[in-house]
C-alpha positions in Angstrom: 6.4 -22.0 -16.3 6.8 -22.2 -12.6 3.9 -23.3 -10.4 2.8 -22.3 -7.0 1.3 -24.8 -4.5 -1.4 -22.8 -2.7 -3.2 -25.6 -0.9 -2.0 -28.8 0.7 -4.4 -30.7 3.0 -5.0 -34.2 4.1 -8.6 -35.3 3.8 -10.7 -38.4 4.3 -12.9 -39.0 1.3 -16.5 -38.8 2.3 -15.9 -36.4 5.2 -17.2 -32.9 4.5 -14.4 -30.5 3.6 -14.0 -27.3 1.6 -10.6 -26.2 0.4 -10.3 -22.7 -1.2 -7.2 -21.7 -3.2 -6.8 -18.2 -4.6 -4.4 -17.5 -7.4 -1.3 -15.8 -6.1 -2.5 -12.5 -7.6 -5.9 -13.1 -6.0 -7.9 -12.5 -9.2 -9.4 -16.0 -9.4 -10.0 -18.8 -7.0 -10.8 -22.5 -7.2 -12.6 -24.6 -4.6 -12.5 -28.3 -3.9 -15.5 -29.6 -2.0 -16.3 -33.1 -0.6 -19.9 -32.9 0.7 -19.9 -36.5 2.0 -21.3 -37.9 -1.3 -19.3 -36.4 -4.1 -16.1 -34.4 -4.7 -16.3 -31.3 -6.9 -13.9 -28.7 -8.1 -15.1 -25.2 -8.9 -13.7 -22.3 -10.9 -14.6 -19.0 -9.2 -14.4 -15.4 -10.4 -15.0 -13.3 -7.3 -15.5 -10.2 -9.5 -18.7 -11.8 -10.8 -20.7 -11.0 -7.7 -24.1 -12.3 -8.9 -22.6 -15.7 -10.1 -19.0 -16.2 -9.0 -18.9 -19.9 -9.8 -18.0 -20.1 -13.5 -17.6 -23.9 -14.0 -17.7 -27.1 -11.9 -16.4 -30.6 -12.5 -17.1 -33.8 -10.6 -14.0 -35.4 -9.2 -15.5 -38.5 -7.6 -18.5 -40.2 -6.1 -17.5 -41.2 -2.6 -19.0 -44.7 -2.9 -16.8 -45.4 -6.0 -13.5 -44.5 -4.3 -11.9 -47.9 -3.6 -9.4 -46.7 -1.0 -11.6 -44.2 0.8 -10.7 -45.7 4.2 -7.2 -44.2 3.8 -6.4 -40.5 4.1 -5.7 -38.6 0.8 -3.7 -35.5 0.2 -5.3 -32.7 -1.8 -3.1 -30.2 -3.5 -4.0 -27.2 -5.6 -1.4 -25.5 -7.7 -1.5 -22.4 -9.9 0.5 -21.6 -13.0 2.9 -18.6 -12.9 0.5 -16.6 -15.1 -2.2 -17.0 -12.4 -4.7 -18.3 -15.0 -4.5 -22.1 -14.7 -5.2 -24.2 -11.6 -4.8 -27.9 -11.1 -6.2 -30.2 -8.5 -4.0 -33.2 -7.5 -5.0 -36.0 -5.2 -2.2 -38.1 -3.9 0.1 -36.4 -6.4 -2.2 -37.5 -9.3 -3.8 -34.8 -11.5 -7.6 -34.9 -11.4 -8.8 -31.5 -12.8 -7.6 -28.3 -14.4 -9.3 -25.0 -14.9 -7.9 -22.6 -17.6 -9.4 -19.2 -16.8 -8.0 -17.6 -20.0 -9.6 -20.2 -22.3 -12.7 -20.5 -20.0 -12.2 -24.3 -20.1 -12.3 -27.0 -17.4 -11.0 -30.5 -17.7 -11.4 -33.5 -15.4 -10.7 -37.2 -15.4 -14.5 -38.0 -15.2 -15.4 -35.7 -18.0 -18.5 -34.9 -16.0 -20.8 -33.0 -16.0 -21.7 -31.8 -19.5 -21.1 -28.1 -20.0 -24.0 -25.9 -18.8 -22.6 -22.4 -19.0 -20.5 -20.1 -21.2 -17.5 -22.2 -20.0 -16.1 -25.5 -21.3 -18.0 -25.5 -24.6 -15.8 -28.4 -25.7 -16.9 -30.4 -22.7 -14.8 -31.4 -19.7 -13.0 -34.4 -21.2 -9.4 -35.0 -20.1 -6.6 -35.4 -22.6 -2.8 -36.0 -22.4 -2.2 -32.3 -23.2 -4.1 -31.0 -20.1 -1.3 -31.6 -17.6 1.0 -29.6 -19.9 -1.1 -26.5 -19.2 0.4 -26.3 -15.7 4.0 -27.1 -16.4 
C-alpha cells in the first residue's frame, strides 16, 4: 500500500503550531497541535459539522521532551486508501488514526477513550505501523 506524505514541517517543541493534513481525497483530515504545553493529534471528519473532532491522542508534554531545544521534523502521511493517517516526528511513528475502524493509537496510550472512537483504548502495539505500509 503506497503512502502519501501530505505534511512536512520543522517545529520547535513548545512553540505554538498547528499542522493540518487532509487525506488526498479530502474526505478526512488530521491535525497536529503544539499549544506550548502539550502536543496532540486529532482525527477530524469535516462532514460532522457539529463535532468534527472524532478522536484525540496526546503525543507529548513539552516539559518531558528531553531534546526540546533542538528542532524536530513533523511529517503526516496517509495510506493509499485515504483511511489511515500516521504522525511521525523525526522519522519515528508517534500516532495513527484508522478512520475505517474508528481507532486511534499513540505511544503514550493517553487519554482514555471518551467518544464512540477507540473503544479498545489508544495503546500502541507492534502491528500499528503495519496499518500504514
